[in-house]
C-alpha positions in Angstrom: 133.6 109.8 130.6 133.2 106.0 131.0 136.5 105.0 129.3 138.3 107.6 131.3 137.0 106.3 134.5 138.9 103.0 133.8 142.0 104.8 134.6 140.8 105.9 138.3 143.1 103.5 140.1 146.2 105.3 139.1 148.0 107.5 141.6 146.5 110.8 141.9 148.2 114.1 141.2 148.9 116.6 144.0 145.5 118.4 144.5 147.2 122.0 144.0 148.3 120.7 140.5 144.9 119.4 139.6 141.8 121.3 138.3 139.3 121.2 141.0 135.6 120.6 140.6 133.9 123.7 142.4 130.6 123.3 144.1 128.9 126.2 145.5 126.2 126.4 148.1 123.3 128.6 148.5 120.4 128.0 150.9 118.0 129.5 153.6 119.1 130.4 157.0 116.4 128.5 158.6 116.0 125.0 157.1 113.6 122.8 158.7 113.4 119.5 156.9 113.3 117.9 153.4 110.3 118.3 151.5 110.2 114.5 150.8 108.5 113.9 154.1 109.1 113.8 157.8 113.0 114.6 158.4 115.3 116.6 160.3 118.4 118.5 159.9 120.4 115.3 159.8 118.6 114.2 156.7 119.4 117.5 155.0 123.0 117.1 155.8 122.8 113.4 154.4 121.3 114.8 151.3 124.1 117.1 150.9 126.7 114.3 151.4 124.8 112.4 148.7 125.3 115.0 146.2 129.2 115.4 147.1 129.6 111.7 146.7 127.8 111.6 143.5 130.3 114.2 142.1 133.1 112.3 143.6 132.0 109.2 141.8 131.6 111.0 138.5 134.9 112.7 138.6 137.2 110.3 140.2 139.4 110.6 143.1 142.0 112.5 141.1 139.6 115.7 140.8 139.7 117.8 144.1 136.5 119.0 145.2 136.2 122.6 146.5 133.0 124.0 148.3 132.4 127.8 148.2 130.0 128.7 151.0 129.1 132.1 152.3 129.3 130.7 155.8 125.9 132.1 156.7 123.9 130.4 159.6 121.7 127.5 158.4 122.4 125.7 155.1 125.7 127.3 154.3 127.2 126.0 157.5 125.5 122.8 157.2 127.2 122.1 153.8 130.6 123.0 155.3 130.1 120.4 158.1 128.7 117.7 155.8 131.8 118.1 153.7 134.1 118.1 156.7 132.5 114.9 158.0 133.0 113.1 154.6 136.7 114.4 154.6 137.2 113.0 158.2 135.4 109.8 157.4 138.2 107.9 155.8 136.1 107.2 152.6 138.2 107.0 149.8 138.8 109.9 147.5 137.6 112.4 150.0 141.1 113.6 151.4 141.2 116.3 148.7 138.1 118.1 149.7 138.5 121.9 150.6 136.4 124.6 151.8 136.5 128.0 150.7 134.9 130.5 152.8 133.4 133.7 150.7 132.2 136.5 153.0 130.1 139.1 151.8 131.8 141.7 154.3 134.4 141.9 156.7 134.5 139.2 159.3 133.6 141.3 162.4 130.8 143.1 160.6 129.3 139.7 159.2 129.2 138.4 162.8 126.3 140.7 163.5 124.0 139.1 161.4 124.2 135.7 163.2 121.0 135.2 165.4 120.9 131.5 165.8 119.9 130.3 169.4 122.5 128.8 171.5 121.2 125.2 171.1 121.9 125.5 167.4 125.3 126.6 168.0 127.0 124.5 165.3 125.1 126.3 162.6 125.3 129.6 164.1 128.0 132.1 165.3 130.0 129.7 167.3 129.9 127.2 164.3 130.9 130.0 162.0 133.9 131.1 164.0 135.1 127.6 164.5 134.9 126.6 160.8 136.0 130.1 159.4 139.1 129.6 161.6 139.8 126.0 160.1 139.7 127.3 156.5 140.7 130.7 157.0 143.5 130.1 154.5 141.1 129.8 151.7 138.9 132.9 152.8 137.8 135.5 150.1 135.9 138.7 151.1 134.1 139.5 148.3 133.1 143.1 149.4 136.8 144.3 149.2 137.2 144.1 145.3 133.4 144.6 145.2 133.7 148.3 145.4 136.8 148.9 143.3 135.3 147.0 140.3 131.8 149.0 140.2 131.3 151.1 137.1 128.8 153.2 139.0 128.7 153.9 142.7 125.8 152.9 144.9 123.2 155.6 145.2 123.7 158.0 147.8 120.1 157.6 149.1 120.6 153.8 149.7 120.6 153.2 153.4 122.6 151.0 155.3 120.6 147.9 155.2 120.1 148.1 151.4 123.7 148.2 151.1 124.0 145.2 153.3 121.5 143.3 151.0 123.4 144.1 148.2 126.7 142.8 149.6 124.8 139.5 150.4 123.5 139.3 146.8 127.0 139.8 145.4 128.5 137.0 147.4 125.8 134.8 146.3 126.4 135.7 142.8 130.2 135.2 143.1 129.6 131.7 144.3 127.1 131.0 141.6 129.7 132.3 138.8 132.7 130.4 140.1 131.0 127.2 141.1 130.5 124.3 138.5 127.6 123.1 140.3 125.5 125.4 142.7 123.8 123.2 145.2 120.5 125.0 146.1 118.9 124.0 149.5 115.8 126.0 148.6 112.2 125.7 148.9 111.4 126.5 145.2 109.8 130.0 145.8 110.8 133.4 144.9 112.8 135.4 147.5 111.1 137.9 149.6 114.0 140.3 149.7 117.3 141.1 147.9 119.9 138.5 147.5 117.9 135.5 148.6 118.5 132.0 147.4 116.0 132.4 144.6 117.8 135.2 143.2 121.1 133.2 142.9 119.5 130.4 141.4 117.9 132.7 138.8 121.3 134.3 138.1 122.9 130.7 137.6 120.2 129.7 135.3 120.7 132.8 133.1 117.9 135.3 134.1 119.0 138.8 134.1 118.6 140.5 137.4 117.7 144.0 135.8 116.3 145.5 138.8 119.5 145.3 140.7 122.0 145.4 137.9 123.5 148.7 139.0 124.5 147.1 142.5 126.2 144.2 140.9 130.0 144.1 140.6 131.3 144.6 137.1 133.0 141.0 137.5 129.7 139.3 138.4 127.4 140.8 135.7 125.6 138.0 133.9 126.6 136.7 130.7 123.9 137.2 127.9 121.9 134.3 126.6 123.6 134.5 123.4 127.1 134.1 125.2 125.7 131.1 126.5 124.9 132.3 130.2 127.6 131.5 132.9 127.4 127.7 132.7 127.2 125.1 135.1 124.1 123.7 136.8 121.9 124.1 139.8 121.5 121.0 141.8 118.3 121.4 144.0 117.7 120.1 147.3 114.1 120.7 148.2 113.7 121.8 151.8 111.0 123.5 154.1 111.7 126.4 156.1 110.8 127.4 159.7 109.5 130.7 158.5 106.8 131.1 155.9 108.0 131.6 152.2 107.0 134.1 149.8 104.3 131.6 148.2 105.4 132.7 144.6 106.7 129.4 142.9 109.8 129.7 140.6 110.8 126.1 140.1 108.4 125.4 137.2 110.3 128.0 135.2 113.7 126.3 135.5 114.9 124.0 132.4 116.2 120.7 133.5 119.6 119.3 132.3 119.1 116.5 129.9 122.1 114.4 129.2 122.7 110.5 129.2 125.5 110.5 131.7 123.5 112.4 134.3 120.2 110.5 134.5 121.3 108.9 137.8 121.6 112.1 139.8 120.1 111.9 143.3 118.7 115.5 143.0 117.4 117.3 139.8 119.9 119.6 137.8 118.8 122.6 136.0 120.6 124.6 133.4 118.7 127.5 132.4 115.3 129.6 132.9 112.5 129.9 130.5 108.9 130.7 130.4 108.5 128.1 127.6 110.8 125.2 128.1 109.9 123.5 124.8 111.5 126.5 122.8 114.5 127.1 124.9 117.3 126.3 122.4 120.2 126.7 124.8 119.2 123.8 127.0 121.0 121.2 124.7 124.1 123.5 124.3 124.4 124.0 128.2 123.8 120.2 128.9 126.5 119.2 126.5 129.0 121.8 127.6 128.6 120.7 131.3 129.1 117.0 130.2 132.2 117.9 128.2 133.7 120.1 130.7 133.5 117.3 133.5 135.3 115.1 130.9 138.0 117.5 130.2 138.5 117.9 134.0 138.9 114.2 134.3 141.3 113.9 131.2 143.6 116.5 132.6 143.6 115.3 136.4 144.2 111.5 135.4 146.7 112.0 132.5 148.9 114.8 134.0 152.7 114.1 134.0 153.3 114.1 137.8 156.9 114.1 137.5 157.2 117.6 136.2 155.3 119.4 138.8 157.1 122.1 140.9 160.5 121.9 139.2 162.4 124.9 140.5 164.0 125.7 137.2 160.6 126.2 135.9 159.6 129.1 138.2 158.5 132.3 136.5 158.1 135.3 138.4 154.8 136.5 136.6 153.1 133.3 137.1 154.2 133.0 140.8 152.9 136.2 141.6 149.9 136.3 139.4 148.5 132.9 140.1 149.8 132.3 143.8 148.8 128.6 144.7 147.5 128.0 141.2 151.0 128.3 139.7 151.6 124.6 140.2 148.6 124.0 138.1 150.3 126.0 135.4 153.6 124.1 135.7 151.6 120.8 135.6 149.6 121.6 132.5 152.7 123.0 130.7 154.8 120.1 131.4 152.2 117.6 130.5 151.4 119.4 127.3 155.1 119.3 126.2 155.3 115.6 127.3 152.0 114.5 125.1 153.3 116.8 122.2 156.6 114.9 122.1 154.7 111.7 122.3 152.2 112.6 119.5 155.2 113.9 117.3 156.9 110.5 117.8 153.7 108.9 116.6 153.6 111.2 113.7 157.3 110.5 112.6 156.5 106.8 112.7 153.3 107.2 110.7 155.2 109.0 108.0 158.3 106.6 108.0 156.1 103.6 107.7 154.0 105.3 104.9 157.3 106.1 103.2 158.6 102.5 103.3 155.3 101.3 102.1 155.0 103.7 99.2 158.7 102.8 98.0 158.1 99.3 98.3 154.9 99.8 96.1 156.9 101.6 93.4 159.6 99.2 93.2 157.2 96.1 93.2 155.7 97.2 90.0 159.0 96.6 88.2 159.7 93.3 90.1 156.3 91.5 89.9 157.7 88.5 88.1 160.6 88.1 90.2 161.2 86.7 93.9 162.2 90.2 95.1 158.7 91.4 94.1 157.2 88.9 96.9 159.4 90.6 99.3 158.2 94.1 98.5 154.5 92.9 98.4 155.0 91.5 102.1 156.5 94.9 103.0 153.6 96.7 101.5 151.1 94.5 103.7 153.3 95.0 106.8 153.3 98.7 106.4 149.5 98.9 105.6 149.1 96.9 109.1 151.5 99.1 110.8 149.6 102.3 109.9 146.3 100.9 110.8 147.6 99.8 114.2 149.1 103.4 114.7 145.7 104.9 113.9 143.9 102.6 116.2 146.5 103.2 119.0 145.9 107.0 118.5 142.5 106.8 118.7 142.8 104.6 121.8 145.3 106.9 123.6 144.2 110.2 122.1 147.6 111.7 122.6 146.9 114.7 120.5 143.7 115.4 122.4 145.5 115.3 125.7 148.2 117.6 124.4 145.6 120.0 123.3 143.6 119.9 126.6 146.9 120.6 128.7 147.9 123.4 126.3 144.6 124.9 126.6 144.8 124.9 130.5 148.3 126.2 130.4 147.6 129.2 128.0 144.4 130.2 129.8 146.3 130.3 133.3 149.2 132.2 131.6 147.2 134.9 130.1 145.0 135.4 133.3 148.2 135.3 135.4 149.2 138.5 133.8 145.9 140.0 133.6 145.9 139.8 137.5 149.3 141.4 137.4 147.9 144.3 135.6 144.9 144.4 137.9 142.5 143.7 134.9 139.1 142.8 136.5 137.0 139.9 135.3 135.1 140.3 132.2 131.6 139.5 131.5 132.3 138.2 128.0 133.8 134.6 127.5 137.5 134.8 126.9 137.1 132.6 123.8 134.7 133.0 120.6 131.3 131.7 121.4 131.5 129.0 118.6 134.6 127.4 120.2 133.1 127.5 123.8 131.2 124.3 123.0 134.4 122.5 122.2 136.8 123.8 124.9 134.7 124.7 127.8 137.8 124.0 130.0 139.5 127.2 128.9 136.6 129.4 130.5 136.6 127.4 133.5 140.3 127.5 134.2 140.5 131.3 133.3 137.7 131.9 136.0 139.6 129.7 138.5 142.8 132.1 137.9 140.4 135.1 138.4 139.8 133.9 142.1 143.4 135.0 143.0 142.2 138.5 141.9 139.4 138.7 144.3 141.7 137.8 147.4 143.3 141.0 146.8 146.7 139.2 147.4 148.3 140.0 143.9 150.8 142.7 143.9 150.2 144.6 140.4 153.6 144.8 138.5 153.3 146.1 135.0 157.0 145.7 134.4 156.5 141.7 134.5 153.5 142.2 132.1 155.8 144.0 129.6 158.8 141.8 129.9 157.4 138.1 130.6 154.2 138.2 128.7 154.3 140.9 126.0 158.2 140.9 125.1 158.3 137.2 126.0 155.6 136.4 123.3 157.2 138.5 120.8 160.6 136.7 121.4 158.8 133.4 121.1 156.8 134.4 118.1 160.2 135.6 116.4 162.1 132.4 117.0 159.1 130.5 115.3 159.1 132.7 112.4 163.0 132.7 111.7 163.7 132.0 108.0 167.4 132.4 107.8 169.2 131.1 110.9 170.7 127.6 111.1 168.6 124.9 112.7 168.9 121.2 113.5 166.4 118.9 111.6 164.2 118.7 114.7 164.1 122.5 114.9 163.3 122.8 111.5 160.4 120.4 111.7 158.9 121.4 114.9 160.2 124.9 115.9 160.3 126.6 112.4 156.9 126.4 110.9 157.2 129.2 108.5 160.6 128.0 107.3 159.5 124.5 107.0 156.2 125.3 105.2 157.9 127.4 102.6 160.6 124.6 102.3 158.3 121.9 101.7 155.9 124.0 99.4 158.8 124.8 97.2 160.1 121.3 97.0 157.0 119.4 96.7 156.2 121.6 93.7 159.6 120.8 92.3 158.9 117.3 92.9 155.6 117.4 90.9 157.3 119.5 88.2 160.2 116.9 88.0 157.3 114.3 87.6 155.8 116.1 84.6 159.3 116.6 83.0 160.4 112.9 83.4 156.9 111.8 82.1 157.3 114.0 79.2 160.8 112.1 78.7 159.0 108.7 78.9 156.6 109.6 76.3 159.3 110.8 74.0 160.8 107.4 74.4 157.5 105.5 73.7 157.1 107.6 70.5 160.7 107.1 69.2 160.4 103.4 70.0 157.3 103.4 68.0 158.8 105.3 65.1 161.8 103.0 64.8 159.3 100.3 64.7 160.4 98.5 67.9 164.1 98.6 67.1 165.2 100.8 69.9 167.7 99.0 72.2 167.1 98.4 75.7 163.6 100.0 75.2 162.0 98.1 78.1 164.7 98.8 80.7 164.9 102.5 79.8 160.9 102.8 80.1 161.1 101.0 83.5 163.6 103.3 84.8 162.1 106.5 83.5 158.6 105.3 84.7 160.3 104.7 88.3 161.5 108.3 88.0 158.1 109.6 87.5 156.6 107.7 90.4 159.3 108.5 92.9 159.0 112.0 92.1 155.3 111.9 92.5 155.7 110.1 95.8 158.2 112.4 97.0 156.1 115.3 96.3 152.8 113.8 97.9 155.0 112.7 101.1 156.3 116.3 101.8 152.6 117.7 101.1 151.2 115.1 103.4 153.6 116.0 106.2 152.8 119.6 105.7 149.3 119.0 106.1 149.6 116.8 109.2 152.1 119.3 110.8 149.7 122.2 110.3 152.3 124.7 109.3 150.5 127.1 107.1 148.0 127.9 109.8 150.3 127.9 112.8 152.7 130.4 111.1 149.9 132.6 109.9 148.5 132.7 113.3 152.0 133.7 114.7 152.3 136.5 112.4 148.9 137.9 113.3 149.8 137.4 117.1 153.0 139.1 116.9 151.5 142.2 115.3 149.0 142.5 118.2 151.7 142.0 120.8 153.9 144.5 119.3 151.3 147.0 119.1 150.2 146.4 122.9 153.9 146.7 124.0 154.2 150.0 122.3 150.8 151.4 123.6 151.2 150.1 127.0 153.6 153.3 127.9 151.2 155.8 126.2 147.8 154.8 127.4 146.1 155.8 130.6 145.4 153.1 133.2 141.8 152.6 132.3 142.6 152.2 128.7 145.6 150.0 129.2 143.2 147.6 131.2 140.7 147.6 128.3 143.4 147.0 125.8 144.9 144.1 127.8 141.7 142.4 128.3 141.0 142.5 124.7 144.6 141.3 123.8 143.8 138.4 126.1 140.5 137.6 124.1 142.5 137.9 120.8 145.2 135.5 122.0 142.8 132.9 123.4 140.7 133.3 120.2 143.8 132.6 118.1 144.4 129.5 120.4 140.9 128.2 120.1 141.0 128.4 116.3 144.5 127.0 116.2 143.4 124.0 118.5 140.4 123.3 116.1 142.7 123.2 113.0 145.2 121.1 115.0 142.3 118.6 115.9 141.4 118.5 112.2 144.8 117.2 111.0 144.9 114.6 114.0 146.2 111.1 112.9 142.7 109.7 114.2 141.0 111.4 111.3 143.4 109.5 108.6 
């Protein structure tokens, strides 16, 4: 994180083309003062500002901060006001703050629950109306998709108040799931009813709410502890309430985040829930995942190639409709991935070229040790070695391939979720990538959830035709182009766009080069034996032996260089992954016209998981072949 922060003075990317850091807020309707001593509402608001500015400092000015709030009276509106005041204060890095109102029900119905007295208007109904109007363009009414995504309907015996309570519960769970930091303005005690602040904190920290699971929307069901919970942290601001609390403490059961980068937090961070904190093995995983995700967000937002954003020729109908405003984030990620991929390939070509020059000089120098030209080749070898060391050190410093992988991860996660949105596939409770790779690429789950938000707004027009033509058939066409074996291609296409053809060619010719080396070595041995049998009478024996030895050395060198290129280019794994994915896309395209809607949804969700799993595994194998490991 610290190395990345050195770049924070660079010009920032447009906020719509950056990955936001999402802070959710949950809190009591009747905040009175901080628990640290005599204070007032003003001090509570200052505490909220301290938390927001802490994350701004950690993530840099390039990372937009979104605040998700249910806009209820009390703490919810207080947090919105705090963020607005920071944004209007002129403090550097606060101009890309945004508020996302998340309502549990229709606006008119919601207003009935505001009971604040007139003198507290800014945190009551008047404040709600004013602030909702200011941020209406970002409003999400969670109750609308909430009904459609349910697997079992609410009980017929459930009265209106119970249904209302569960709507409040679901909006709280929604904010907890989609926020990276859940800011809890909370007294530390259990809730007295359903959907209170403590319930939302328990959910964020991984406790299962089995007593109300039948009322939780499918897309908000908690992840299992084996899946690694939903991730993120709870930042707790301890407050006192005007009304008496339940008196049953919960705070002692929460597990605190432990990471060297976050010892300076102004308010404690919690990652999990456990009766026996010393035996909770998931604490380290969640703490490291949280820190790594923040690093990946910073890397994306700092190093994105701004010049490629929103180029009109890059518009894709399915991406535009499936992601809405987040489409610009996809274009940003895709263009930046291509830019850093090109940069890394240039570095790789330079590495192989310098290595080849060095090896040729080494082979020739052995025949010219006692001649002035031998000194030239010796110097060339030293220069090549220094050049290779310099390239590796520069790659370790610039991390070009890691940047490329980060952008490609983001682009692919957004692409897949865009088409799932077009097919009206609800959010899944399972992580989109295999559990074992979540710790390496948490940004994949994060941006996939970011794209899911579009589905909750109910503004996407389902279009299965685009799913077929742009996603499924588009991927099949792409994979077919990469798996071509017979078509003519330029050298660049052969090296970078025909992995199967290149792998087959290099494997064949490196094998032939090694076979040639064996044959020439046998010839050399025959010459040596003939020389001995003739009792050193063979004419030009030394010259012939030297040339034959050079033939052996050059054949071995050629085979080794081709094998090295094949390893660094990762051809074998790449084309095997392409073949596996192509089979799945062909099968899905065939079944999409035959299956019922519910089965289509399930199939596309599983296809998405397969595609992202393949991408995660490919990313892992690509990382192993990075120049930084040479």
